[in-house]
N, C-alpha and C positions, 0 to 999 in steps of 0.2 A: 480437525487436527490430524496431521499426517500420522501414518503408522509409525514412522521413526520417532516422531515427537512423543507419541504414546509410550513407546518403549523407553525413551529417555526419562520420562516422568515416573514410570514404574520403577526404574532403577534408583531414582533419587529417593522415592518413598521407602523403598526396601533398605537403603543405606540409612536413612533416618531411623527406621524402626530398629534396625540392628544395632546402631551406634547408641541410640538413647541419649545418655548424658555424655557423649564423646566430647573431649576437651577441644577447644579451639587453640589456635597458636598462642593465645594470651593466657591460657590456663595450664596448670601442671597436670601430668597424667594421673589418672585415678586407678587404684587397685580394684580390678573387677570383682574380687570377692567381697571387699568392703561395700562396694556399691550394691551387691546382691543382698548382703546381710542387712544393710540399711533399708532396703525395700521390703524383704521378706522375713528377716530374722534368721538366726542360726538353724541349720538343719540338724545339729547335734542335740541329742537328748541329754538331760542331766547326767545320765549314767554312761554316756558314750565315752570311750577311752581313745586318746590320741597319743602316740608315742613321739616325743620331741626331745632332742638332745639325749641325756642319760636317764630321763625319767618318764613316767607315764602320767599324763594329765587326765583326771577323771572328774567331771563335773565342776570344773574350774579350780580343782586343787591338784597339786603335783605330788606324786608318790614315787619312791624309788622302785627299782626292779623287784627287790624283796627287802623286807625290814631286817635290821640287825638283831640277831639272836644271841642271848647270853648263855654260855655253857659253863657251869660251875662244878668243879670237883672239890668235894668236902671229905676230910679225913676225921672220923670220930674215934679212931684207935688211940688209946691213951699212951702207948709206948712205941708203936711201930710206924714208919713212914710208908707211904703207898708209891709203888712204881707201876706205871701203865703207859699207854699211849692212845692217841685217837686219830682217826682219819675222818675227813668230811668232804663230800663231793657233790657236784651238780652235774647231771648228765647233759651232754650237748643238746639233746632233744628238748630240754627245758628252756633253752636260750633261743629267743626269737629274733633278736636284732643285734646289730653291731654295738649299739649303745648299751644293751644288757650285758654283752660280753665285756665291754670296757668296764662296766661297774664291778663285775667280778674280778677282773685283773687288778683294778684299783683297791679292792678289798682284800688282796692277798692271795687270791687263787691263781693257779697256773694251769695251762692246758697240756694234757698228756700228748706226747708225740708218738706213743706206741701203746698197745694194750698192756694192762698191768693186772696180774693176779694177786688177790689178797687171800692167801690160803686157797681153799677150795670153796669158800663162801661167795666170793664175788670175782668176777673179771670185769675191770673198768675198761670200756672200749676207748680206742683212739679218739681224742677230742674231748674227753671228760675233764671238767674243771675240778681240781682238787686243792684243798686249802694247803698252802705250801709249807710243809715241814721238812726235815732232813731225812726222814725214813722212807721206806717203800710206800709208793702211792701218796707221798706227802705226809707220812705219819708224823705226828708231833709228840715227842716224849713229855710225860707229865710226872712230876715227883712232888708229893705233898707231905709236909712234915706232920708229926702227930698232933692230935688235938690237945687242947689245954684243960687241965683239971683231972678229976678221977673218972673212972668208968661210968659211975652213976650220975656225975655232974660234969659232963664234958662240953667244952666249946669247940666245935670243929675248926680245923684250920682249912682255909679254902684257897683255890687257884682258879681264876676266872678267865675266860676267853670271850671276845666279842667277834662274831663273824657273820657275814651276810648269810641268811638262812639257807642251809644246804639241802639236798634231796635226802642224804643219808649221813648219819653219824655212827661210827663204829668205834667202841672203846675195846682195846684188846692188848695183849702182850705177845703171845706166840701167834703165828700165822693160823687163822681159824680153819680147822679142817673138821671139827666136830664140836659139840658143846662141852667136851672134856678138855678142849684147848684152854690155855691159860689166859684169863682176862686181865688179871692184875696180880701183884704180889705185895705182901706185908714184909718189910725188911727192918732189921735192927737199925735203929737211928744212929748208933755209934759205929758199928762194924760194916753195915751195909749188907750183911748176910741175910738171906731169906729165913724167916722164922721156921723152926722145925720143932715138933713135939708129938707126944702120943695122942693128943686130942684134935678133933677137927678145928676147933677155934684157934689152935696154936700153930696149925700148918699154915705156912706163908703163902703157898700158891693157891689161888682161887680161880675157878673155871668160869667159862661163859655161862654155864648152867646156874651159876651162883650170882648172876645179875639178874634181878627179879623179873624184868620185863623182856628178856631176850627170848626169842622164839627158837625152839629146838626141833619141833616136829611140824612141818619140815624145817630143815636147818636154815635159819634166816636171822642171824643175830644182828643187833643194831637198833637204831632209832630212825624213824622215817617221817618225812615231811608229808603232811596231809594236804594235798592240792585241791581237794573237793570239800564241800561243806558237809557237816554232819558231826556225829559224836566221835570224838577222838578215841582210838584204841590205846591200850596202856603203852604201846611202843611208838606212838605217833605224836607229832607236835605241829602247831601252826607256826607261820612265820612270825618272827619278832618275839617269841616267848622266851621265858627263862627256864632252862633245863638244869636241874640239880642232880648230880650223882653222888650219893652219900656212901662212903666206904665205912663199914661198921666192924667193930671189935666183936660184938655179939650178934649173931645172924637173926633175921626176921624170916620165919618160915623157910629156913635154909639158904636164904640169900644174904651174902656179905656185901652186896652193892644194891642199893635201892634207888630207883629213878622216879623223880616227880617232875611234873610240869607246873611251873608258876608258884612253886613252894620252896622256901628256904631250907637249908640243912637243919637249922634250929627247929623249925616247924615240924620237919620230919621226925626229929628225935622226940619232940613233945607228943606226937600222935601215934608212935609205933612202940611196941614192946619187943625187946629182944628175946629170942628163944633159941635153944639149941636145936640143931636139925634132927 
């Protein structure tokens, strides 16, 4: 056989080896990935994650960017309403894909077009996603009517928000510059005036220091998403959990607002005893 014929034969063999199950003119074109999977199985392990569309597929199941968190404000004061506000945000560094960004926007977040200061506690960088309220940094005002019943037999009045789990939640009234800044106020339900009186329990303005889980040394008020595994700190939460902030007429260890994760306001009242500071 001539050298030219040998070269032609080698070329045909290489083409056949490369093509394998290549379709003829009478067959439809095959997806090469499906052909590979049929021959060798999927290369993905059961825990491998692939982002498609607006969700992440893990081991054959689809999960959202983050689960929806329930934020409940509960007023157990028998005669006064609560006035406060909250901000919730997701740092741009927590968002990995355009689909995740779209999920936040669909869930009511907006992206900051400039840095925003929240007192001296935080500066939110350009591009931060904030839960969209009318106030500074998307602050959402919250007003909760008094609880029902007497002081010793109270059913709290609640206001609940559902939001895609943020990196940080901060409940406050005045711009936080220290733990002496106002976190919330008790107001007269008829006149709207802030309560005033000679005793601590009757003074309407309550500070960040009087929210039991807020960190003051160093100054870092708020609640924080725990993105790693392990035991949660008192001011941390996992995605998709229920956070209850209970405003109390009688304080617990000096705190007029107590925060629990995964516990209702009624359960808080049943497990805690009010004491004067």
